[in-house]
C-alpha positions as CSV (number, residue, x, y, z in Angstrom):
1,X,-15.7,-41.2,-25.2
2,X,-19.1,-39.8,-24.7
3,X,-19.6,-42.0,-21.7
4,X,-16.4,-40.8,-20.2
5,X,-17.5,-37.1,-20.4
6,X,-20.9,-37.8,-19.0
7,X,-19.7,-39.9,-16.1
8,X,-17.1,-37.2,-15.3
9,X,-19.8,-34.5,-15.3
10,X,-21.9,-36.7,-13.0
11,X,-19.0,-37.2,-10.6
12,X,-18.4,-33.4,-10.6
13,X,-22.1,-32.8,-9.7
14,X,-22.1,-35.2,-6.8
15,X,-18.7,-34.1,-5.6
16,X,-19.7,-30.4,-5.3
17,X,-23.2,-31.3,-4.0
18,X,-21.7,-33.6,-1.3
19,X,-19.1,-31.0,-0.2
20,X,-21.8,-28.3,0.1
21,X,-23.8,-30.5,2.5
22,X,-21.0,-29.8,5.1
23,X,-21.6,-26.1,4.9
24,X,-23.8,-24.9,7.7
25,X,-23.5,-21.9,10.0
26,X,-25.8,-23.5,12.5
27,X,-23.7,-26.5,13.5
28,X,-21.2,-24.5,15.6
29,X,-22.0,-25.3,19.2
30,X,-20.1,-22.8,21.2
31,X,-21.0,-21.7,24.7
32,X,-21.1,-18.0,25.7
33,X,-18.4,-18.4,28.4
34,X,-15.5,-16.2,29.3
35,X,-14.2,-14.2,26.3
36,X,-11.4,-12.5,28.2
37,X,-8.4,-13.7,26.2
38,X,-6.3,-10.8,24.9
39,X,-6.0,-10.5,21.1
40,X,-3.3,-8.9,18.9
41,X,-4.2,-8.0,15.3
42,X,-1.3,-8.4,12.9
43,X,-1.2,-6.9,9.4
44,X,1.6,-6.9,6.9
45,X,1.5,-4.1,4.3
46,X,3.2,-3.4,1.1
47,X,2.2,-0.6,-1.3
48,X,-1.2,-0.2,0.3
49,X,-1.5,3.6,0.4
50,X,-4.9,3.6,-1.4
51,X,-6.4,1.1,1.0
52,X,-5.3,2.9,4.2
53,X,-8.5,5.0,4.7
54,X,-10.6,1.9,4.5
55,X,-8.3,0.0,6.7
56,X,-8.3,2.7,9.3
57,X,-12.1,2.6,9.4
58,X,-12.1,-1.2,9.7
59,X,-9.7,-1.1,12.6
60,X,-11.9,1.3,14.5
61,X,-14.8,-1.2,14.2
62,X,-13.0,-3.8,16.3
63,X,-10.7,-1.4,18.2
64,X,-12.3,-2.1,21.6
65,X,-12.0,-5.9,21.2
66,X,-8.2,-5.8,20.8
67,X,-5.3,-5.4,23.1
68,X,-3.1,-4.1,20.3
69,X,-2.7,-3.7,16.6
70,X,0.6,-4.2,14.9
71,X,1.0,-2.8,11.4
72,X,4.3,-3.9,9.6
73,X,5.4,-2.2,6.5
74,X,7.2,-4.6,4.1
75,X,9.5,-2.2,2.2
76,X,6.7,-0.3,0.5
77,X,7.6,1.7,-2.6
78,X,4.8,4.2,-2.1
79,X,4.0,6.4,0.9
80,X,2.3,3.6,2.9
81,X,4.7,3.9,5.9
82,X,4.4,7.7,6.1
83,X,0.6,7.5,6.0
84,X,0.6,4.8,8.7
85,X,2.8,7.0,10.9
86,X,0.5,10.0,10.3
87,X,-2.7,8.1,11.0
88,X,-1.6,6.2,14.2
89,X,1.5,7.8,15.7
90,X,-0.4,9.0,18.8
91,X,-2.4,5.9,19.4
92,X,-0.9,3.8,22.3
93,X,-2.7,0.7,21.1
94,X,-1.3,0.7,17.6
95,X,2.3,-0.1,16.7
96,X,3.6,1.0,13.2
97,X,6.7,-1.1,12.4
98,X,9.1,-1.6,9.5
99,X,10.0,-5.1,8.5
100,X,13.6,-5.8,9.3
101,X,13.5,-8.8,7.0
102,X,12.0,-9.4,3.6
103,X,8.5,-10.7,2.6
104,X,5.2,-11.2,4.3
105,X,6.3,-14.2,6.4
106,X,9.2,-12.1,7.8
107,X,6.8,-9.2,8.5
108,X,4.3,-11.4,10.3
109,X,7.0,-13.2,12.2
110,X,8.4,-9.8,13.4
111,X,4.9,-8.7,14.5
112,X,4.4,-12.0,16.4
113,X,7.7,-11.4,18.2
114,X,6.4,-8.0,19.4
115,X,2.8,-9.1,20.1
116,X,1.7,-9.5,23.7
117,X,-1.8,-11.0,23.1
118,X,-2.7,-14.6,23.9
119,X,-4.5,-14.9,20.6
120,X,-3.1,-13.6,17.3
121,X,-5.3,-12.6,14.4
122,X,-3.9,-12.0,10.9
123,X,-5.6,-10.2,8.0
124,X,-4.7,-8.0,5.0
125,X,-4.7,-4.3,4.5
126,X,-7.4,-4.4,1.8
127,X,-9.9,-6.3,4.0
128,X,-13.0,-5.1,5.9
129,X,-15.0,-6.9,8.6
130,X,-18.0,-6.4,10.9
131,X,-17.7,-5.1,14.5
132,X,-18.2,-8.6,16.0
133,X,-15.5,-10.3,13.9
134,X,-12.9,-10.5,16.7
135,X,-15.4,-11.7,19.3
136,X,-16.7,-14.4,17.0
137,X,-13.2,-15.8,16.5
138,X,-12.4,-15.6,20.2
139,X,-15.5,-17.7,21.1
140,X,-13.9,-20.8,19.5
141,X,-10.9,-20.6,21.8
142,X,-13.0,-21.3,24.9
143,X,-11.9,-24.9,24.4
144,X,-8.2,-25.2,25.3
145,X,-8.0,-27.9,22.6
146,X,-8.5,-25.4,19.9
147,X,-5.2,-23.9,18.6
148,X,-6.2,-22.3,15.3
149,X,-9.4,-21.0,13.8
150,X,-9.9,-20.1,10.1
151,X,-12.8,-18.0,8.9
152,X,-14.4,-17.3,5.5
153,X,-13.1,-14.8,3.1
154,X,-14.9,-13.4,0.1
155,X,-14.1,-10.7,-2.4
156,X,-16.3,-7.7,-2.2
157,X,-19.3,-7.9,-4.5
158,X,-18.5,-5.9,-7.7
159,X,-20.3,-4.3,-10.6
160,X,-18.4,-5.9,-13.5
161,X,-18.0,-9.5,-14.6
162,X,-14.4,-9.8,-13.4
163,X,-15.3,-8.8,-9.9
164,X,-18.4,-11.1,-9.8
165,X,-16.2,-13.9,-11.2
166,X,-13.9,-13.5,-8.2
167,X,-16.8,-13.7,-5.8
168,X,-17.8,-17.1,-7.2
169,X,-14.2,-18.3,-7.2
170,X,-13.9,-17.4,-3.5
171,X,-17.0,-19.4,-2.9
172,X,-15.4,-22.4,-4.4
173,X,-12.4,-22.0,-2.1
174,X,-14.6,-21.7,0.9
175,X,-16.4,-24.9,-0.2
176,X,-13.2,-26.9,-0.3
177,X,-11.7,-25.3,2.8
178,X,-14.7,-26.0,5.0
179,X,-15.2,-29.6,3.7
180,X,-11.5,-30.5,4.4
181,X,-11.8,-29.2,7.9
182,X,-15.0,-31.0,8.6
183,X,-13.7,-34.4,7.4
184,X,-10.5,-34.0,9.6
185,X,-8.1,-33.4,6.7
186,X,-7.6,-29.6,6.6
187,X,-6.2,-28.5,3.3
188,X,-6.2,-24.7,3.2
189,X,-7.1,-21.5,4.9
190,X,-6.6,-17.8,4.4
191,X,-4.3,-15.5,6.4
192,X,-6.8,-12.8,5.6
193,X,-9.0,-14.4,8.3
194,X,-6.9,-16.5,10.7
195,X,-6.6,-16.7,14.5
196,X,-4.2,-18.9,16.5
197,X,-2.7,-19.1,20.0
198,X,0.7,-17.4,20.3
199,X,2.1,-20.3,22.4
200,X,1.0,-22.8,19.8
201,X,2.8,-20.8,17.1
202,X,6.0,-20.9,19.1
203,X,5.6,-24.6,19.9
204,X,5.4,-25.5,16.2
205,X,8.4,-23.2,15.4
206,X,6.2,-20.8,13.4
207,X,7.1,-20.5,9.8
208,X,10.5,-22.2,10.2
209,X,11.2,-24.6,7.3
210,X,9.0,-22.7,4.8
211,X,10.9,-19.4,4.6
212,X,11.8,-19.9,0.9
213,X,8.2,-20.1,-0.2
214,X,6.9,-16.5,-0.8
215,X,3.4,-17.5,0.1
216,X,1.7,-20.2,2.2
217,X,2.2,-18.7,5.6
218,X,-1.4,-19.8,6.3
219,X,-1.4,-23.3,4.8
220,X,2.0,-24.4,6.2
221,X,1.1,-23.1,9.7
222,X,-2.2,-25.0,9.5
223,X,-0.4,-28.2,8.6
224,X,2.1,-27.8,11.4
225,X,-0.7,-27.3,13.9
226,X,-2.4,-30.4,12.7
227,X,0.8,-32.5,13.0
228,X,1.6,-31.2,16.5
229,X,-1.9,-31.1,18.1
230,X,-4.1,-33.2,15.8
231,X,-6.9,-32.4,13.4
232,X,-9.3,-31.6,16.3
233,X,-7.1,-28.6,17.3
234,X,-8.1,-26.6,14.2
235,X,-11.6,-25.3,13.3
236,X,-13.3,-23.6,10.3
237,X,-16.1,-21.3,11.1
238,X,-18.9,-20.7,8.6
239,X,-20.7,-17.9,10.3
240,X,-21.5,-14.7,8.5
241,X,-20.4,-12.8,11.6
242,X,-16.8,-14.1,11.0
243,X,-16.8,-13.1,7.3
244,X,-13.9,-10.9,6.0
245,X,-14.3,-9.1,2.7
246,X,-11.2,-8.5,0.5
247,X,-10.8,-6.2,-2.4
248,X,-11.2,-7.9,-5.8
249,X,-8.3,-7.8,-8.3
250,X,-8.8,-5.1,-10.9
251,X,-7.4,-6.9,-14.0
252,X,-7.4,-10.5,-15.3
253,X,-3.6,-10.4,-15.3
254,X,-3.4,-9.5,-11.6
255,X,-6.0,-12.2,-10.8
256,X,-3.9,-14.8,-12.6
257,X,-0.8,-13.6,-10.8
258,X,-2.6,-13.9,-7.5
259,X,-3.8,-17.4,-8.2
260,X,-0.3,-18.6,-9.3
261,X,1.1,-17.2,-6.1
262,X,-1.3,-19.2,-4.1
263,X,-1.2,-22.4,-6.1
264,X,2.5,-22.5,-6.8
265,X,3.3,-24.0,-3.4
266,X,1.4,-27.2,-3.9
267,X,4.6,-29.2,-4.6
268,X,5.9,-28.2,-1.1
269,X,3.2,-30.2,0.7
270,X,4.3,-33.7,1.6
271,X,0.7,-34.9,2.0
272,X,-0.5,-37.2,-0.7
273,X,-4.1,-36.1,0.0
274,X,-3.1,-32.5,-0.6
275,X,-1.4,-33.3,-3.9
276,X,-4.4,-35.3,-5.0
277,X,-6.7,-32.4,-4.0
278,X,-4.6,-30.0,-6.0
279,X,-4.6,-32.1,-9.1
280,X,-8.3,-33.1,-9.1
281,X,-9.5,-29.6,-10.0
282,X,-7.0,-29.5,-12.9
283,X,-8.4,-32.8,-14.1
284,X,-12.0,-31.5,-14.2
285,X,-11.0,-28.2,-15.8
286,X,-9.3,-30.2,-18.6
287,X,-12.5,-32.1,-19.1
288,X,-14.5,-29.0,-19.4
289,X,-12.0,-27.4,-21.9
290,X,-11.8,-30.5,-24.1
291,X,-15.5,-31.0,-23.9
292,X,-15.9,-28.5,-26.7
293,X,-14.5,-31.2,-29.0
294,X,-17.8,-33.0,-28.6
295,X,-19.4,-30.3,-30.7
296,X,-17.7,-31.9,-33.7
297,X,-19.1,-35.4,-33.0
298,X,-22.5,-34.9,-34.5
299,X,-25.9,-34.9,-32.7
300,X,-24.8,-37.3,-30.1
301,X,-21.7,-35.2,-29.2
302,X,-23.8,-32.0,-29.1
303,X,-26.3,-33.7,-26.8
304,X,-23.6,-35.0,-24.5
305,X,-22.0,-31.5,-24.4
306,X,-25.3,-29.9,-23.4
307,X,-26.0,-32.5,-20.7
308,X,-22.6,-32.3,-19.1
309,X,-22.6,-28.5,-19.0
310,X,-26.1,-28.6,-17.4
311,X,-24.7,-30.9,-14.7
312,X,-21.8,-28.5,-14.2
313,X,-23.9,-25.4,-13.9
314,X,-26.4,-27.1,-11.7
315,X,-23.7,-28.4,-9.4
316,X,-22.2,-24.9,-9.0
317,X,-25.6,-23.4,-8.6
318,X,-26.5,-25.7,-5.7
319,X,-23.1,-25.6,-3.9
320,X,-21.9,-22.1,-4.3
321,X,-25.3,-20.5,-3.9
322,X,-25.7,-22.3,-0.6
323,X,-22.5,-20.7,0.7
324,X,-23.1,-17.2,-0.7
325,X,-26.7,-17.0,0.6
326,X,-25.7,-18.1,4.0
327,X,-23.1,-15.2,4.0
328,X,-25.8,-12.9,2.6
329,X,-24.0,-12.4,-0.7
330,X,-26.4,-13.9,-3.3
331,X,-25.1,-14.4,-6.8
332,X,-27.3,-13.9,-10.0
333,X,-27.9,-17.1,-11.9
334,X,-27.0,-15.3,-15.2
335,X,-23.6,-14.4,-13.9
336,X,-23.0,-17.9,-12.7
337,X,-23.6,-19.3,-16.2
338,X,-21.1,-16.8,-17.6
339,X,-18.4,-17.5,-15.0
340,X,-19.0,-21.3,-15.4
341,X,-17.8,-21.1,-19.0
342,X,-14.9,-18.7,-18.2
343,X,-13.6,-20.6,-15.2
344,X,-12.0,-23.7,-17.0
345,X,-10.2,-21.4,-19.4
346,X,-9.0,-19.2,-16.6
347,X,-7.7,-22.2,-14.5
348,X,-6.0,-23.6,-17.6
349,X,-4.1,-20.4,-18.0
350,X,-3.2,-20.4,-14.3
351,X,-1.9,-24.0,-14.6
352,X,0.4,-23.0,-17.5
353,X,1.8,-20.1,-15.4
354,X,2.4,-22.4,-12.5
355,X,4.5,-24.7,-14.6
356,X,6.5,-21.6,-15.7
357,X,7.0,-20.9,-12.0
358,X,7.2,-17.1,-11.9
359,X,4.7,-14.3,-11.2
360,X,4.7,-10.6,-10.3
361,X,3.1,-9.6,-7.1
362,X,3.1,-6.1,-5.5
363,X,6.1,-5.1,-7.7
364,X,8.1,-8.2,-6.9
365,X,9.1,-11.0,-9.2
366,X,8.4,-14.0,-7.1
367,X,9.7,-17.3,-8.3
368,X,11.5,-19.3,-5.6
369,X,15.0,-18.5,-7.0
370,X,14.1,-14.8,-7.4
371,X,12.9,-14.7,-3.8
372,X,16.2,-16.2,-2.6
373,X,18.1,-13.6,-4.6
374,X,16.1,-10.8,-3.2
375,X,16.4,-12.1,0.4
376,X,20.2,-12.3,-0.1
377,X,20.3,-8.8,-1.4
378,X,18.6,-7.5,1.8
379,X,20.9,-9.4,4.2
């Protein structure tokens, strides 16, 4: 049993170290050619009134790089729509719309139907970015072979452990996302930082076939693009100029709900590689959780426990620190140790909730059956 734990820890170390070797912002060879393609920025909003001042400031940073901005309110229960209309009613470049359907996919779909840009960029209402964000994404589309570009997303660095924990978790997502793109088997991306050609979206029939899934508009679109145009048609950018920062969740409960919403769609993927990649982290987290049993196995068990956790912490230090430093978001080693112990328990809790199949997000109960019922109620 001791050998099994030690070998698993060693495999974890080399897996993370190996994936981190693919992260480099210096490998993107992109010419400085014509950047004249028109861009539409699309944002779905629900109950985002507290984020609107920040969003307004963020939009102004990239205003001149855009043909238009489409803001679609998805049946907010606060004053989001009224505030949007007040902020932007006299701006000819900004459209404030109400979602005629239900859910984020419907809102984005509606925005796309109204968009006139050649390139479509999606993000979220709680995000911020730097002034060069749009231009950095556009550069990748100088090649007509590129149909979709995904960029890095991190939670804003916080002052408490919960917020710093989320920054580390986002780093792990970036690690896997970039690696999967680089080996030609793209797994995931975030709609908070996503750009794609409108004609390519139409050619793959958009979100058709995935309407029942309350999340996954980004992942399912990515897979459709790969099936239609090949793995070489999608790209992941590691550059700090392309970074988007999102607001961290404020409670552990809301963080778990967010993770369940993201992870709950894994069964909908037909790819065996995707299913394997979804289950592998669960396998490792179970190992870390059950490794505490080693402490009851005498001196040999205690030594094995210490060695395997040293491997774990070093692996995460080497891999996540490489990403965060390249994006100018260094992470204190003391916080990494704390989050390293919390993470297995957190993911174990998420896995249990995924099996249960329901979660609450922005005031909605979002199991698949609940979503069907709510959609029917709005028809």
